GUSEVO-51661 format. One record per residue (C-alpha): residue number from 1; residue in three letters; x, y, z. Coordinates in steps of 0.2 Angstrom, whole numbers, plus 5000, padded with zeros to 4 digits. Example, Ala and Ser with C-alpha at 12.3 -4.5 7.8 and 13.67 -1.06 7.14 Angstrom:
% GUSEVO-51661
REC  num  residuo     u     v     w
REC    1      Ala  5062  4978  5039
REC    2      Ser  5068  4995  5036
***
This chain:
% GUSEVO-51661
REC  num  residuo     u     v     w
REC    1      Unk  5071  5143  5214
REC    2      Unk  5082  5137  5199
REC    3      Unk  5079  5138  5181
REC    4      Unk  5076  5119  5180
REC    5      Unk  5062  5120  5193
REC    6      Unk  5052  5133  5182
REC    7      Unk  5057  5128  5165
REC    8      Unk  5043  5117  5156
REC    9      Unk  5056  5111  5144
REC   10      Unk  5067  5103  5158
REC   11      Unk  5053  5092  5164
REC   12      Unk  5047  5087  5146
REC   13      Unk  5051  5069  5142
REC   14      Unk  5062  5067  5127
REC   15      Unk  5055  5057  5112
REC   16      Unk  5063  5040  5107
REC   17      Unk  5070  5048  5091
REC   18      Unk  5079  5062  5100
REC   19      Unk  5085  5050  5113
REC   20      Unk  5092  5039  5099
REC   21      Unk  5101  5054  5091
REC   22      Unk  5108  5059  5107
REC   23      Unk  5115  5042  5110
REC   24      Unk  5123  5042  5092
REC   25      Unk  5131  5059  5096
REC   26      Unk  5137  5057  5113
REC   27      Unk  5136  5038  5116
REC   28      Unk  5147  5024  5109
REC   29      Unk  5136  5020  5094
REC   30      Unk  5141  5026  5076
REC   31      Unk  5136  5044  5072
REC   32      Unk  5124  5049  5058
REC   33      Unk  5138  5054  5047
REC   34      Unk  5147  5038  5049
REC   35      Unk  5131  5028  5045
REC   36      Unk  5129  5038  5029
REC   37      Unk  5146  5035  5024
REC   38      Unk  5144  5017  5027
REC   39      Unk  5128  5016  5016
REC   40      Unk  5136  5026  5002
REC   41      Unk  5151  5014  5001
REC   42      Unk  5140  4999  5003
REC   43      Unk  5129  5005  4988
REC   44      Unk  5144  5010  4977
REC   45      Unk  5155  4995  4981
REC   46      Unk  5149  4985  4966
REC   47      Unk  5154  4999  4954
REC   48      Unk  5170  5003  4964
REC   49      Unk  5175  4984  4963
REC   50      Unk  5171  4982  4945
REC   51      Unk  5180  4998  4940
REC   52      Unk  5195  4993  4950
REC   53      Unk  5196  4975  4943
REC   54      Unk  5190  4979  4925
REC   55      Unk  5198  4996  4922
REC   56      Unk  5211  5001  4934
REC   57      Unk  5220  4984  4935
REC   58      Unk  5220  4981  4916
REC   59      Unk  5227  4999  4913
REC   60      Unk  5241  4996  4926
REC   61      Unk  5245  4979  4918
REC   62      Unk  5246  4987  4901
REC   63      Unk  5257  5001  4908
REC   64      Unk  5269  4988  4914
REC   65      Unk  5268  4979  4898
REC   66      Unk  5273  4994  4888
REC   67      Unk  5290  4994  4897
REC   68      Unk  5294  4976  4891
REC   69      Unk  5296  4965  4876
REC   70      Unk  5282  4953  4881
REC   71      Unk  5274  4944  4867
REC   72      Unk  5260  4935  4876
REC   73      Unk  5267  4918  4875
REC   74      Unk  5286  4916  4878
REC   75      Unk  5292  4918  4895
REC   76      Unk  5308  4926  4888
REC   77      Unk  5304  4944  4890
REC   78      Unk  5315  4959  4894
REC   79      Unk  5312  4975  4902
REC   80      Unk  5316  4989  4890
REC   81      Unk  5311  5005  4899
REC   82      Unk  5306  5018  4887
REC   83      Unk  5312  5008  4872
REC   84      Unk  5294  5005  4865
REC   85      Unk  5290  5023  4866
REC   86      Unk  5306  5028  4857
REC   87      Unk  5302  5016  4844
REC   88      Unk  5284  5023  4843
REC   89      Unk  5291  5040  4840
REC   90      Unk  5301  5034  4825
REC   91      Unk  5288  5022  4818
REC   92      Unk  5281  5030  4802
REC   93      Unk  5267  5017  4801
REC   94      Unk  5261  5024  4818
REC   95      Unk  5261  5042  4813
REC   96      Unk  5252  5038  4796
REC   97      Unk  5239  5028  4806
REC   98      Unk  5237  5042  4818
REC   99      Unk  5235  5055  4804
REC  100      Unk  5221  5044  4796
REC  101      Unk  5212  5043  4813
REC  102      Unk  5213  5062  4815
REC  103      Unk  5206  5064  4797
REC  104      Unk  5192  5052  4801
REC  105      Unk  5188  5061  4817
REC  106      Unk  5188  5078  4808
REC  107      Unk  5176  5071  4795
REC  108      Unk  5164  5060  4805
REC  109      Unk  5161  5070  4821
REC  110      Unk  5155  5086  4813
REC  111      Unk  5145  5077  4800
REC  112      Unk  5137  5065  4813
REC  113      Unk  5133  5080  4824
REC  114      Unk  5125  5090  4810
REC  115      Unk  5115  5075  4804
REC  116      Unk  5109  5071  4821
REC  117      Unk  5104  5089  4824
REC  118      Unk  5095  5091  4807
REC  119      Unk  5085  5075  4811
REC  120      Unk  5081  5081  4828
REC  121      Unk  5074  5097  4821
REC  122      Unk  5063  5088  4809
REC  123      Unk  5055  5076  4821
REC  124      Unk  5053  5089  4834
REC  125      Unk  5040  5098  4823
REC  126      Unk  5021  5094  4827
REC  127      Unk  5018  5082  4813
REC  128      Unk  5007  5066  4812
REC  129      Unk  5015  5049  4816
REC  130      Unk  5030  5058  4824
REC  131      Unk  5033  5044  4835
REC  132      Unk  5034  5032  4821
REC  133      Unk  5047  5043  4812
REC  134      Unk  5057  5044  4828
REC  135      Unk  5057  5025  4830
REC  136      Unk  5063  5022  4812
REC  137      Unk  5076  5035  4812
REC  138      Unk  5083  5028  4829
REC  139      Unk  5083  5010  4824
REC  140      Unk  5100  5010  4815
REC  141      Unk  5108  5016  4831
REC  142      Unk  5102  5000  4841
REC  143      Unk  5110  4988  4827
REC  144      Unk  5126  4981  4834
REC  145      Unk  5142  4987  4826
REC  146      Unk  5146  4969  4820
REC  147      Unk  5129  4968  4811
REC  148      Unk  5131  4986  4804
REC  149      Unk  5148  4982  4797
REC  150      Unk  5142  4966  4789
REC  151      Unk  5127  4975  4781
REC  152      Unk  5138  4988  4774
REC  153      Unk  5151  4976  4768
REC  154      Unk  5137  4966  4758
REC  155      Unk  5129  4983  4752
REC  156      Unk  5145  4989  4745
REC  157      Unk  5153  4973  4738
REC  158      Unk  5160  4976  4721
REC  159      Unk  5153  4960  4713
REC  160      Unk  5136  4957  4722
REC  161      Unk  5132  4973  4732
REC  162      Unk  5117  4983  4730
REC  163      Unk  5126  5000  4727
REC  164      Unk  5135  4993  4712
REC  165      Unk  5119  4985  4706
REC  166      Unk  5111  5002  4705
REC  167      Unk  5126  5010  4696
REC  168      Unk  5126  4996  4683
REC  169      Unk  5107  4998  4681
REC  170      Unk  5110  5016  4677
REC  171      Unk  5124  5013  4665
REC  172      Unk  5139  5017  4676
REC  173      Unk  5154  5006  4679
REC  174      Unk  5155  4996  4696
REC  175      Unk  5166  5004  4709
REC  176      Unk  5177  4995  4721
REC  177      Unk  5169  5004  4737
REC  178      Unk  5179  4994  4749
REC  179      Unk  5196  4998  4741
REC  180      Unk  5206  5013  4740
REC  181      Unk  5201  5028  4738
REC  182      Unk  5183  5025  4742
REC  183      Unk  5185  5014  4758
REC  184      Unk  5186  5030  4769
REC  185      Unk  5169  5036  4762
REC  186      Unk  5160  5020  4766
REC  187      Unk  5168  5021  4784
REC  188      Unk  5161  5038  4786
REC  189      Unk  5144  5033  4779
REC  190      Unk  5143  5019  4793
REC  191      Unk  5145  5033  4806
REC  192      Unk  5131  5043  4798
REC  193      Unk  5120  5028  4797
REC  194      Unk  5120  5027  4816
REC  195      Unk  5117  5045  4819
REC  196      Unk  5101  5041  4829
REC  197      Unk  5111  5042  4846
REC  198      Unk  5115  5060  4842
REC  199      Unk  5098  5063  4836
REC  200      Unk  5090  5058  4852
REC  201      Unk  5102  5068  4863
REC  202      Unk  5099  5083  4852
REC  203      Unk  5080  5081  4852
REC  204      Unk  5081  5081  4871
REC  205      Unk  5090  5097  4871
REC  206      Unk  5078  5105  4858
REC  207      Unk  5063  5101  4869
REC  208      Unk  5072  5110  4884
REC  209      Unk  5073  5126  4874
REC  210      Unk  5059  5138  4881
REC  211      Unk  5046  5142  4868
REC  212      Unk  5044  5159  4874
REC  213      Unk  5061  5164  4867
REC  214      Unk  5056  5159  4850
REC  215      Unk  5039  5168  4851
REC  216      Unk  5047  5184  4857
REC  217      Unk  5060  5183  4842
REC  218      Unk  5046  5180  4830
REC  219      Unk  5036  5195  4837
REC  220      Unk  5052  5205  4834
REC  221      Unk  5053  5200  4816
REC  222      Unk  5067  5187  4817
REC  223      Unk  5067  5174  4804
REC  224      Unk  5067  5155  4808
REC  225      Unk  5085  5153  4803
REC  226      Unk  5090  5168  4814
REC  227      Unk  5080  5161  4829
REC  228      Unk  5089  5144  4827
REC  229      Unk  5106  5152  4825
REC  230      Unk  5104  5165  4840
REC  231      Unk  5093  5155  4852
REC  232      Unk  5093  5137  4848
REC  233      Unk  5111  5134  4845
REC  234      Unk  5117  5144  4860
REC  235      Unk  5105  5135  4872
REC  236      Unk  5111  5118  4864
REC  237      Unk  5129  5122  4866
REC  238      Unk  5132  5111  4881
REC  239      Unk  5124  5096  4872
REC  240      Unk  5134  5100  4856
REC  241      Unk  5150  5100  4867
REC  242      Unk  5145  5083  4875
REC  243      Unk  5143  5076  4858
REC  244      Unk  5159  5083  4852
REC  245      Unk  5169  5076  4866
REC  246      Unk  5161  5058  4865
REC  247      Unk  5162  5058  4846
REC  248      Unk  5180  5062  4846
REC  249      Unk  5183  5048  4859
REC  250      Unk  5173  5036  4849
REC  251      Unk  5180  5040  4832
REC  252      Unk  5198  5038  4837
REC  253      Unk  5194  5020  4844
REC  254      Unk  5184  5014  4829
REC  255      Unk  5187  4996  4824
REC  256      Unk  5174  4996  4810
REC  257      Unk  5187  4994  4796
REC  258      Unk  5190  4977  4802
REC  259      Unk  5172  4973  4799
REC  260      Unk  5172  4981  4782
REC  261      Unk  5188  4973  4776
REC  262      Unk  5186  4959  4762
REC  263      Unk  5195  4947  4774
REC  264      Unk  5193  4953  4792
REC  265      Unk  5205  4940  4800
REC  266      Unk  5220  4941  4810
REC  267      Unk  5231  4934  4796
REC  268      Unk  5222  4945  4783
REC  269      Unk  5226  4962  4791
REC  270      Unk  5235  4967  4775
REC  271      Unk  5218  4966  4765
REC  272      Unk  5212  4982  4775
REC  273      Unk  5213  4997  4763
REC  274      Unk  5227  5009  4767
REC  275      Unk  5215  5023  4769
REC  276      Unk  5206  5013  4782
REC  277      Unk  5222  5008  4792
REC  278      Unk  5218  5018  4807
REC  279      Unk  5227  5019  4824
REC  280      Unk  5216  5005  4832
REC  281      Unk  5219  4994  4817
REC  282      Unk  5238  4997  4819
REC  283      Unk  5236  4992  4838
REC  284      Unk  5226  4976  4833
REC  285      Unk  5240  4972  4821
REC  286      Unk  5254  4974  4833
REC  287      Unk  5244  4964  4847
REC  288      Unk  5237  4949  4837
REC  289      Unk  5246  4948  4820
REC  290      Unk  5264  4952  4826
REC  291      Unk  5262  4947  4845
REC  292      Unk  5271  4963  4851
REC  293      Unk  5261  4965  4867
REC  294      Unk  5273  4978  4874
REC  295      Unk  5274  4989  4859
REC  296      Unk  5255  4988  4857
REC  297      Unk  5252  4993  4875
REC  298      Unk  5263  5008  4873
REC  299      Unk  5253  5013  4858
REC  300      Unk  5237  5012  4868
REC  301      Unk  5244  5022  4882
REC  302      Unk  5250  5035  4870
REC  303      Unk  5232  5035  4863
REC  304      Unk  5225  5037  4881
REC  305      Unk  5236  5053  4883
REC  306      Unk  5231  5060  4866
REC  307      Unk  5213  5058  4871
REC  308      Unk  5215  5067  4887
REC  309      Unk  5225  5081  4878
REC  310      Unk  5211  5083  4864
REC  311      Unk  5197  5083  4877
REC  312      Unk  5206  5097  4887
REC  313      Unk  5209  5107  4871
REC  314      Unk  5191  5105  4867
REC  315      Unk  5185  5112  4884
REC  316      Unk  5198  5125  4883
REC  317      Unk  5194  5132  4866
REC  318      Unk  5175  5131  4869
REC  319      Unk  5174  5139  4886
REC  320      Unk  5169  5155  4879
REC  321      Unk  5155  5149  4867
REC  322      Unk  5146  5136  4878
REC  323      Unk  5131  5144  4887
REC  324      Unk  5124  5135  4902
REC  325      Unk  5107  5140  4907
REC  326      Unk  5107  5140  4926
REC  327      Unk  5092  5144  4936
REC  328      Unk  5096  5159  4947
REC  329      Unk  5086  5151  4961
REC  330      Unk  5098  5136  4961
REC  331      Unk  5113  5147  4966
REC  332      Unk  5105  5152  4982
***
C-alpha cells in the first residue's frame, strides 16, 4: 500500500484559492510578485511621470543651458563648456549675494525654530480656548507669500506705513524700513511672522513626548527648565533636525525681497536694497533683466550643489546629538 492510498491529504480536494495560487506559480499566468510590482508602478506612475517631466527634464535642460550662451531669444548661441562656471567663480556680485544669503539663513532659521518651539510650548499647555489660540497663531502661515510681502511692504512704507505712524506718534523720526540697512531686518520679520508652520510641527513633537518622563523628573526634583532641556529637547531632536534642513533649503531660495522692493519689476531690480540682494535675486536678475540664461542656469546648478553639501554637513555634524526614540519591539 502506498502513502497516497492512506494519506487523507492526498485525497482532499484543493480550494479554488490554492488552485489559483498554484497556477500563478507553476502555470503560464503572472506570479503574485509580478502582479504586486505592476500594481505598485500603476499607482505610482502619475508621480513618476510628473517628477520626470516637471523636475528631471527641467534640471537636465538647465544643465545643458549652463554650458551655453543662450539668451532665451536669439538663435545665435554658442557652446562655452565650463566658461559660465569660471565666470561665476570670478564674479564678485555672485559671492556677495551668496554671503548675504548665508547670513540670512544663519539669522532666520534659528530664530524661526526657536519662535515656533516657544509658541508650541505655550499652546501645548492645558488652557481654555487653546484651539482658538492655535488657529490664530497658525493663520499667518497660510497667507500666500505674495500677500505677506505686500502686507509688510505697506506696513513698513516710509511715508504711509503703520510702523512709522507709531514712531511719529511717539515723537521719533520716520525710518526707511525698506532701505539699507533696515531692509534685512524686515526680511527676517517676514520669516518670523509665518512661524506657524514650525509651531505645528513642534507641537506634534511635543505631544509625542511621554508624560511619564516629566513626572519622573519632577519627582526627582528637576525644575521645569531642566526637564525641558534634558527630556523635551533630546526627544524633539529629530523634529529640530528636520526643521533645520528644510529651513536652510527654503531660506537660500527666498524671493521675498522682490515683493518688499519699492519697485518690484524686472526693470527695477536696482531698487532692491543692497542688503536684500540675495542669491536668488541675483539669479532672477541674470535671467530676466540681462537675458543670460546660460549663466543663470550655472548659478542655479551651483546653488543645487551647495544645498546638497550643506544638507550633508548638517546630517554629519548632528549625527551624535539627534536622538531617535525607536520601539525595541519594532526591531524584532
